[in-house]
Every structure is written in structure tokens, then in C-alpha cells.
N, C-alpha and C positions, 0 to 999 in steps of 0.2 A: 460472370463474363464481362469484360471491359473492352472498350474500343482501343485501338492503338494510340500511342501517345501523340503522334503527329496529327492524326485526325482530331483528337481532343483539343489540341492547341489551335488548330485552324477553326474549330467550331466555337470555342469559348472565347469571348472577347476579353480584352484587358479589363474592362469595367466589371464584367462578370467575375473574373478571377479576383480582382481587388475587393469586390463586395463580399466574396466568400471568405477571403482572408480576414476581413474585418469582423464577419459574423463569428468565425472560429475564435479570434482573439478576444472578442467580447463575450464569450460564453462562460458558463460556470467553471469549465475546466481551467480557465486562466484568470478567474476573478481574483484569486489570492496569490498570484504568481506574476508580479510585474516583470521579473527577469525573463521568464519563459515567454511572456507576451511580447517583450521587446525582441527576443530571439526570433519568434515567429514572424513578426512584422518586418524585421530586417531582411530575413531570407525570402519572405514572401514578396515584399515590394521589390526587392532586388531582382527577383526572377521576372518581373513584369517590364523591366527596362528593356528598350530595344537593343538588339545585338548583345544581350547580356551573356557573359561567360559563366562558367561554374563559380559558385560562391565558395571561397576557401575558408578553412578553419582559422587561419591566422587573422583574416579580416574580421571574422566574427569575434574572436578574442579581443581585438583592439576596439572595435566599434560598439560591441554589445556589453562586454564584460570589463571594459576599461583597462585592459592590459597594455603595457608599453609596446611600442612597435618592434622591439627587439626581444620580446619574451620568447622563451624556449618551449615550444609545444610538446617536446618529448618529456619535459619535467612538469608541465602544467597542463593537465587534461580537462580543464574546466569546460571546454566546448563539447568535448566528446561525452562526458558524463551527463551534461544537461541536454544534449541532443537525444539521448536515450529516453529521458523523461518527456521531452517535447514530442517525439514520435508516439509515445504511449498516449499522451493526452489528445493528440490529433485523432488517433484511431478511436479513442473513447468518445470524442465529440460526434463522430460520424455513426457511432453505434447507439448514441443516446439522443441528445438534442438535435443532432444533424441527420437523424435517420431518414428524414424527408428530402434531404439534399439530392439533387440530380447530378450536380457537378461536385466532384471530390478532388482531393489532392493528398499526396503523401510525400515524405522525404525519404527516399531510398537510402539504405545503409551504404556507407562508403562515400557519401556526398552530402551536401547541404542545400541543394537546389530543389525546391518543390516540383513535383510532377503532377499535372492536372489530368483528369480523365473523367469520363461520364459514367454514371452508374447505369448499367444496362439492365432494363427490366426483364424479368423472366418471360419467355414466350407464352402467349395466351393460347390455350388449347381451343381448338375449333368447337363451337357450340353444338354443331350437328355434323354427323358424318355425311359425305356425299352420297347421293343416291346410287344404288348399284346399277350397272348397265343392264339393259334388257337381255333376257336369256334368248339366244338365237333360236332355241328349240321351242319357244313358246308359241310361235305361229303354227306349229304342227300339232298343238295339243288338241285342237278340235278334230283332227283327222286320225291321228294314231291313238290307240288306247294307252292310257296312262296307268301304270301299276300304283296301287295305293301305297303311301309311305309306310315304311317299316316302323312299327312302334318299338322304341328302345326304352327299356326300364333301367334307370340309373340311380337306384336308391343310395348307392355307396357314395355318390357325389354329395348328396344332401347330408349324409351322415358325417362326411369329412368336413363340409363347411360348418355344420353345427358344432363339431368338436373344436374346430379352429376358433370359432366365435367364443366358445366357452373358455378356451385357453387365453385368448386376448382379454376377455373380461376379468379373468382371474389375475392376469398380470397387471392390468390397470388398477384393480382393487388393491393389490399388494403394493404397487408403487405409490398410490395415493395414501395408503396407510403409513408407508415409510416417510413420505413427505410431511404428513401431518404429525408424525411422532415427535419431532423436535418442538413443534408448537405446543403439543400436549404437555411435554416435559417442561417447557418454558412456563406454562400456566401453573404448574404445580410448584413453582419456586417463587413465592410472592416477594420475598426480600430482594432477590436477584432482579426480578422484573421491575420493582419499584426503583431500584438504584440505577439500572442501565437505561430504562426508558426516560427517567428524569435527566440523566446525564446526556444522552444523545438528542433529546428533544430541544435542548437549548440552542442548537445550531443545526443547519441543514446537513453539514458534513463534519465528521470527526477525523482529524489527522492522527494516524498512529506512526510515530516517528522512531524509526530504528536507530540505534547508536552506531557510531563509526569507530570500530576498534582500532583503526589506524591511528587515531588520536592518542589512545593509550600507549601504543607501541612507540609513537613519536616522543611522547613524554618520557618514556623509559630510556630512550636513547639520549635525549638532551638533558634529562633530569630537571625539567622545568615545566610548569603548567602551561596550558594553551588557553588563552582568553577567548571569550566568545567573539570579541571584535576581530581578533586575528583569524579565527576560524571562518567567520562570515566572509572576510576579505581575502582569504587564502594567503595570508602573510606568513604563516608559520615556517614553511621550509626556508624562505629567504632570511628570516630573522634568526633562525637556528644556526645558519652558517656563520653568524658573528661569534658563536661560541667556539671554544677550543676543541673542535672536532677534527678527526683525521679525514682525509679525502674519502677513504672507504666508508667511514661512518656517515659522512654527508651524502654519499651516493646511496647508502642503505636508507637513509631518512627520506630522500626524494622518491625512491622506489616505493617505500611503504605508503607515503602520503599520496602517491598517485593513484591509490586504490581505496575504495570504500569497503572496509572489511566488516562483516557482521558475524558474531560468534553464534554457535548453534543454539545455546540457551536463549539468547536474545531473539533469534528467529522463532524459537518455540513459543516464546512469550506472545509474540504477535499472532502466531498460528492459534494459540489458545483463545485469544480474543475473538478470532473469526469463527469460533465454534458457537458463538452467541447468534444463532441463525436469524432471529427477527431483527436484530440491530446491525448485523454484519454488512448489509448493503450500504449503510451510511458511513462505514469505516473505510478510510483511504490510507493505505499503507505507503509510506514514503521513507526516505532516509534523512539523516540529519543534514547531509550536504544539499539536498534538494529543498529542504523546508524553508519557507519564506518568513521573514521577520514580521511582516504585517499580520500574519495569521495569528500570532500569539496574543493579539489584542481583542479579537472578536470571534475566533473560532474555538471549537472544542479540540483539545489536544491531549493525546496520550503519549507521554515521553518515556521511552524505555531506556534504562541505563542511567548511571550517575553522571556527574559532570566530567569525570575523567574520560568518558567515552561519548557522552552526549552533551556537548557544551551548552545546549539550550536550557538545560536544567539549572544552570547558574542563575537564570533570571528569577528563580524562586527560592534560592538558597537561604536568603535572609528570613524567609517566612517559616522555615522548617525547624522543628525541634530535633528530629532524627535526621542526621546528615551522614552522607557517605564520605569518609575521609581517608587519606593515606595513613598507613601505620608509620610509626616513627622510623622503623628500619626499612620502609618502602617495600617490604616483601609481600604485603597484601593490603586489602582495604578493610576498614572497620566501620561500624556504625557508631557515630557519636550521639550521645544523649545530652543535649545542651542544658536542660533543666531537669536533672534527675530528682524524682520524688524519693521518699524514704523507702529503702530496700531496693532501689534501682541502681544499676551500675552506670557509670559515666561513659563507658566504651564497651562495645560488643564486637569481639574479633573472632574470625572463623577458626575452627580447629580442623586440621587436615590429618586424616588417618591414612592407613595403608590402602584401603579400598573405598573409603567414604569421606565426605566432607560435611562438617556441621557449619553452616553459614548463617547469614542474617540478611534480611531484605527490608526495604521500606516501601510502604504504600501510602501515598499522600494524595488526598482529594481536596482540591483548592479551586477558588475562582481564578479565571485568567487575569492577565494584567489590566485589561479594559473592563473587567467584571461583566462582560457581555456573554461570556461562555465559561466553560469549566475545563480544568486541567487535572489529569490523573498521572502521577509519577510512580513508576515501578522501577526500583533499582536494588541490586543485590551486591553482596561482597564478591560474587563471581556470577557468571552468566546463568548457571544452574539455579542460583538463588533468585535471580530475576525471573526465570521461568516459573519457579514456585510461587512467586508473588502474583504472577498473572493467573495461575491456577486458583489461588486464594480468592481473588476478586471476581472470578467467574464461577464460583461455587456458592450455593445457597447456604451451606454450613458456615463458610468463612465470613460472609457478610452478615449473617444472622448473629454470629458471635460478637462482631464489632457493635452491632446494634444493641445487643443485650448489655455489653460492657458499658456503653454510653448511656443506657437507659433512656432511649429516645424512641418515639413512635415512628419517626421518619429519619432515615440515614442521611445526615447532612455532611458538611465538610469535616474531614478527620485526617489524622495521621496514625499509622500503625507500624509497629516493629514486629517482624516475624522471625522466628528461628526455623531454619530450613535444614533439611537433610537430603543428601544425594548419594547414590551408590553407583559407582562406575559411570558417572556423568549423567545419571538419570534421576531427576528430582522426584521424591516420593512422599514428602510430607512438608507441611508448613504450619507451625504452631504460633498462635497469636500470643506474644509476650506482653506488649505495652500498647496502649491506644490513647490518643488525645483528641478531644473535640476541637475544631477550629472555629 
């Protein structure tokens, strides 16, 4: 239950609201996202100005995201996509760090002006029931004979209560057993435990960055790659209009790039990582569009997809032996083996059958750019191969095979090339072909 907005605004002073905005902006939720922090402070401080009107999308695009004053909001939705993430992080603050806050705020959908309100505490139950009023017939008890109370035997009530208690205890035992089962299974996979606890321990939070398939579609339309610089600054649609594209093609490109598209296999890869119950709370799933550049220096990062769909992987391309590259005919992606050993091929390309696909994927475990955290790259020749790579690194058998191939007591940095198979879009196997220690 919450008080009405007008009551909240009259009760909360400007100083209280400003202090709350500063606390939220300075929280862990915004520590690695300067852009969202600026977004929050712009709309938050703007709402505190006297006689303020609604804060509009165009003003945010110009003042927060550096867009020109004549930019077209219908073709550039940067404010809207970031507002979704901003709302999520505000809610998460009040659920975690700010669980003690009595004054709250939110940014309702359809607008960008914060609304402040008080957290209403649940009603406290009375400690004692009020005394029962005196029985008006009590005064006559000394005059009139009183019949002894009738004794009622109700053994069925106690039987029912006992049976209910037994059922509740059984349910609690069964639930506790289910909750403890993942931990028991986790303890029985020593190589998996060693790898993932070592990986996640090096930073407080690990970003799982989903790819942006609209990048791939845009590259297919323009037949030109998208640089990370252009992707970060959202320059690609405008630059592509300099090519010899028809008006219809330009319109298609703008429509595609206005959306952040995630393929099913890439989503399944992230979902597979979240099955690692003990480390899942430290995993923060985001998209390539929301990811902040400063995080790549000091945070743990899991990058899903190759640079054709996740431009952030380009930062590590020079370090890799196994790289995801365009085929010469541009019909599919292949895995390049830059330094093939004896008996190894220089290129591994997928084979597409009538009902199945034999593909390839890369798993690369590297230090991040600042060497303060770690990076895991999962990329396949198609999204199903990427999902198979995620299954491989979340399995005891897969990681144990890498460890045995490298003949090391502790699984350190490595690269692996996997051969994958999928049937009707469902990945069902991943075979370790090649592995390199880093």
C-alpha cells in the first residue's frame, strides 16, 4: 500500500528527494553505468525544479545522449531502450540496497518524470485483544441455578490438526530437499566448482552480455562490417545511408536497427549459465546495447556471440587463435584457426543438412583488458552452436576434458574449438576438437 502522489510530494521535501536520487545514483546498480547514472540525475534533478513540466524524450536525447537538436526520435530510440534498463535498476535498488528506504520513487512507463511516494509499513496487529464486555446475566448467577456446562468431546479436531501438521512438515522436508539438491549436485562436480567459483570470485558481479542480432541483419543489408566505435555511438544507420541503398532498403535498415534482437540459441546460452545455482545470483544479464565500456576493464564479463552480432568481442580478437569469420561467399560463418598445428585445418565451416546442422563454436577464457577481472567468450557459427558452447562450459565432463587435454591441475586461461550438432534447432552435442592454453 502506498500513499497518494500529491500527499507524498507535500510530505517529502526537495532536499529529501534530492538526497534519495543521489543515494540511488551512487549505488552499486549504477557504479559501472555512467550513462544511466547521468540519465537518472537529469530526470531526477529536473523533477525537483519549481513549476517543472513533464520531461520529454527529445530533451533527454539531446542533453544526456548527445544527440543533435533535430534528431528523429522515430528512427533513434536510444532514450526508450535505456529507460527500460533505468527503470529496472531503480526497482532493483529498492529491493536490495534500498530495502530500508522509507521514501521511494519510480519512473512510470509512458513518461520520464520520477514519481515519489512513501513506503507504507504493514499494519501492526494488536498485541492483546480487548477485554470482553461483562455478561449482563452474570449478576443473576448467585440467584438463579446455573446448569453445568455441557462437555463436548471433539477428538476429530485434534486428529485433523495433527494430520495437517504432518502434511506441512512433509511438504517442508520435500521443498528443502529440492532446494538442497542443486547444491549437492554442485558439490559432486569438482572441476565445474573450481572453474566457476574462481571465475566469479574475481569480481562482485559478472555481466552476461547478450548479442544484438540486428547488427548482423544490418551488415547483411549494407554488406559492410560495423565497428565497435560506430556501435557505441549509434552511428551505423546514418553512415549506411551514404552507401548506394534504395529508399526502401534504408527504411528497412532503420527499422531493424531500432530494435535489439536476440536469437533463441543466444538466449538459451544465457539461460544455461543461470542453471549454475550457487553462482547465478552474481550474474547480471544485459544486452550489448546496454553494456558500458568502462566495465570491460575491471569487471567479469561473459560475451555471448561473435563480433558480427556482439561488437564488444572485437576488443579481444587479436588475442584469439580461434576466430569467428565470414565465409568468402558470405553465406555462413566459419571458425578460423590462425596457427594450425600438424593435422589441423585452417578453417572449420558448418555443414547444413536437411534436418540437422553440424556447426562449430569457440570457448575462450581470458583476462579482461585491465587484468582485474576475467572474460569468457562463447561464439558459434550459428546461435544453436553458441548454445552448445554454453552447455559445454556448464558441464563437468566438458571442463574436465579441457583440463585433461591441457594436463594441468587447475583450469586456467584457455581457448577451445568445439564441433556441435543440432537437430531441428535443438543443440544436442558438443565435441571438443582443439584446445590451447593461454
